[in-house]
PASERO-985934 format. One record per residue (C-alpha): residue number from 1; chain; x, y, z negated. Coordinates in pm, 1 decimal. Example, Ala and Ser with C-alpha at 12.3 -4.5 7.8 and 13.67 -1.06 7.14 Angstrom:
<pts>
{pt 1, 'A', {1230.0, -450.0, -780.0}}
{pt 2, 'A', {1367.0, -106.0, -714.0}}
</pts>
This chain:
<pts>
{pt 1, 'A', {1417.5, 207.8, -1938.7}}
{pt 2, 'A', {1307.1, -93.9, -1793.9}}
{pt 3, 'A', {1013.6, -38.5, -1558.7}}
{pt 4, 'A', {693.7, -211.2, -1641.5}}
{pt 5, 'A', {552.8, -422.6, -1348.0}}
{pt 6, 'A', {235.9, -323.5, -1185.3}}
{pt 7, 'A', {-2.6, -586.5, -1113.6}}
{pt 8, 'A', {-252.3, -572.8, -813.0}}
{pt 9, 'A', {-546.9, -527.4, -1052.4}}
{pt 10, 'A', {-381.6, -215.3, -1170.7}}
{pt 11, 'A', {-293.5, -87.0, -838.6}}
{pt 12, 'A', {-482.6, 229.7, -735.1}}
{pt 13, 'A', {-548.1, 101.3, -394.6}}
{pt 14, 'A', {-678.3, -227.8, -459.1}}
{pt 15, 'A', {-909.1, -59.4, -676.8}}
{pt 16, 'A', {-1017.3, 176.0, -442.1}}
{pt 17, 'A', {-1056.7, -63.7, -192.5}}
{pt 18, 'A', {-1275.6, -287.1, -427.0}}
{pt 19, 'A', {-1479.0, 17.6, -471.9}}
{pt 20, 'A', {-1513.1, 55.1, -83.7}}
{pt 21, 'A', {-1660.0, -302.3, -67.0}}
{pt 22, 'A', {-1885.2, -281.8, -349.9}}
{pt 23, 'A', {-2024.7, 80.8, -248.8}}
{pt 24, 'A', {-2256.2, -133.7, 22.1}}
{pt 25, 'A', {-2494.7, 115.1, 176.1}}
{pt 26, 'A', {-2497.4, 379.0, -41.8}}
{pt 27, 'A', {-2288.7, 604.6, 166.3}}
{pt 28, 'A', {-2200.2, 854.5, -110.4}}
{pt 29, 'A', {-2007.5, 606.3, -319.9}}
{pt 30, 'A', {-1849.8, 448.2, 36.0}}
{pt 31, 'A', {-1718.7, 795.8, 119.7}}
{pt 32, 'A', {-1579.0, 880.2, -216.2}}
{pt 33, 'A', {-1419.5, 523.2, -205.2}}
{pt 34, 'A', {-1263.3, 592.1, 143.6}}
{pt 35, 'A', {-1135.6, 946.9, 22.5}}
{pt 36, 'A', {-1005.7, 753.4, -278.8}}
{pt 37, 'A', {-829.0, 493.3, -62.7}}
{pt 38, 'A', {-675.1, 716.5, 189.3}}
{pt 39, 'A', {-529.0, 967.8, -111.3}}
{pt 40, 'A', {-417.4, 725.1, -362.0}}
{pt 41, 'A', {-81.1, 546.1, -398.8}}
{pt 42, 'A', {-39.4, 195.6, -296.1}}
{pt 43, 'A', {171.5, 22.7, -585.9}}
{pt 44, 'A', {157.1, -353.2, -466.4}}
{pt 45, 'A', {175.0, -535.7, -161.9}}
{pt 46, 'A', {-186.7, -553.0, -186.6}}
{pt 47, 'A', {-221.1, -206.1, -192.7}}
{pt 48, 'A', {-10.2, -138.8, 96.8}}
{pt 49, 'A', {-203.5, -402.7, 283.4}}
{pt 50, 'A', {-561.6, -232.1, 224.8}}
{pt 51, 'A', {-426.1, 104.6, 318.7}}
{pt 52, 'A', {-276.8, -47.0, 641.8}}
{pt 53, 'A', {-607.1, -215.5, 718.9}}
{pt 54, 'A', {-814.7, 94.3, 643.3}}
{pt 55, 'A', {-547.1, 287.2, 901.8}}
{pt 56, 'A', {-592.1, -25.1, 1154.3}}
{pt 57, 'A', {-990.5, 23.7, 1158.5}}
{pt 58, 'A', {-942.5, 384.6, 1224.6}}
{pt 59, 'A', {-691.5, 331.0, 1514.3}}
{pt 60, 'A', {-930.7, 85.3, 1673.4}}
{pt 61, 'A', {-1207.1, 342.1, 1634.1}}
{pt 62, 'A', {-961.9, 578.2, 1830.1}}
{pt 63, 'A', {-905.8, 324.4, 2125.8}}
{pt 64, 'A', {-1283.7, 278.0, 2133.4}}
{pt 65, 'A', {-1328.5, 680.7, 2201.5}}
{pt 66, 'A', {-1370.6, 832.0, 1883.1}}
{pt 67, 'A', {-1211.9, 1188.5, 1864.7}}
{pt 68, 'A', {-1017.2, 1291.1, 1575.4}}
{pt 69, 'A', {-1099.2, 1602.2, 1438.8}}
{pt 70, 'A', {-815.8, 1864.7, 1261.9}}
{pt 71, 'A', {-944.7, 1729.7, 907.6}}
{pt 72, 'A', {-912.8, 1370.2, 1042.2}}
{pt 73, 'A', {-563.6, 1421.2, 1175.3}}
{pt 74, 'A', {-475.0, 1533.4, 825.6}}
{pt 75, 'A', {-642.3, 1243.4, 649.4}}
{pt 76, 'A', {-457.3, 1019.4, 874.7}}
{pt 77, 'A', {-137.2, 1173.6, 822.1}}
{pt 78, 'A', {-177.2, 1151.2, 449.4}}
{pt 79, 'A', {-289.2, 787.1, 488.5}}
{pt 80, 'A', {18.1, 697.5, 665.2}}
{pt 81, 'A', {242.2, 894.9, 448.5}}
{pt 82, 'A', {92.0, 721.2, 151.5}}
{pt 83, 'A', {170.7, 389.0, 319.4}}
{pt 84, 'A', {509.4, 478.1, 364.3}}
{pt 85, 'A', {556.3, 560.6, 41.8}}
{pt 86, 'A', {422.7, 241.7, -113.6}}
{pt 87, 'A', {668.8, 23.4, 127.8}}
{pt 88, 'A', {946.6, 258.4, 5.5}}
{pt 89, 'A', {851.7, 173.6, -351.8}}
{pt 90, 'A', {823.3, -198.6, -273.4}}
{pt 91, 'A', {1160.6, -190.0, -108.2}}
{pt 92, 'A', {1330.4, -24.6, -387.5}}
{pt 93, 'A', {1156.5, -261.6, -626.4}}
{pt 94, 'A', {1280.9, -575.8, -438.5}}
{pt 95, 'A', {1641.1, -430.0, -406.4}}
{pt 96, 'A', {1644.4, -368.9, -784.6}}
{pt 97, 'A', {1533.0, -726.6, -852.5}}
{pt 98, 'A', {1790.3, -892.5, -619.3}}
{pt 99, 'A', {2099.5, -687.6, -785.8}}
{pt 100, 'A', {1967.5, -769.3, -1121.6}}
{pt 101, 'A', {1991.9, -1145.1, -1028.8}}
{pt 102, 'A', {2387.3, -1252.7, -980.4}}
{pt 103, 'A', {2453.2, -1434.9, -689.6}}
{pt 104, 'A', {2644.8, -1772.1, -821.5}}
{pt 105, 'A', {2972.8, -1830.4, -673.9}}
{pt 106, 'A', {3108.9, -2174.2, -574.4}}
{pt 107, 'A', {3359.4, -2333.9, -826.4}}
{pt 108, 'A', {3713.5, -2316.1, -739.5}}
{pt 109, 'A', {3850.5, -2610.1, -534.6}}
{pt 110, 'A', {4068.4, -2816.3, -756.1}}
{pt 111, 'A', {4415.6, -2952.2, -602.5}}
{pt 112, 'A', {4501.0, -3287.6, -641.1}}
</pts>
């Protein structure tokens, strides 16, 4: 059975990232969107990028002196795990595409 390709507009991580941006000053919407972005799967490169950017922002805050709570450590690990899963999914999809396209072989040389 052939798998249907996922577009960025259907990627849960991209959708969650758009919700984060749209939340603006509404703390409840922002927190809900961030939690969704941390936990949802990333199915496209854009989704992985959105999750990786969130991870970088968190890491930068830690380097500025923030401290992780036990809950924060769990969320960082979950975020890292979902990024890894997204990268693995993209890698497998890329390998399937590469196998589906046969590499042309050069024509044999003719002897004079």
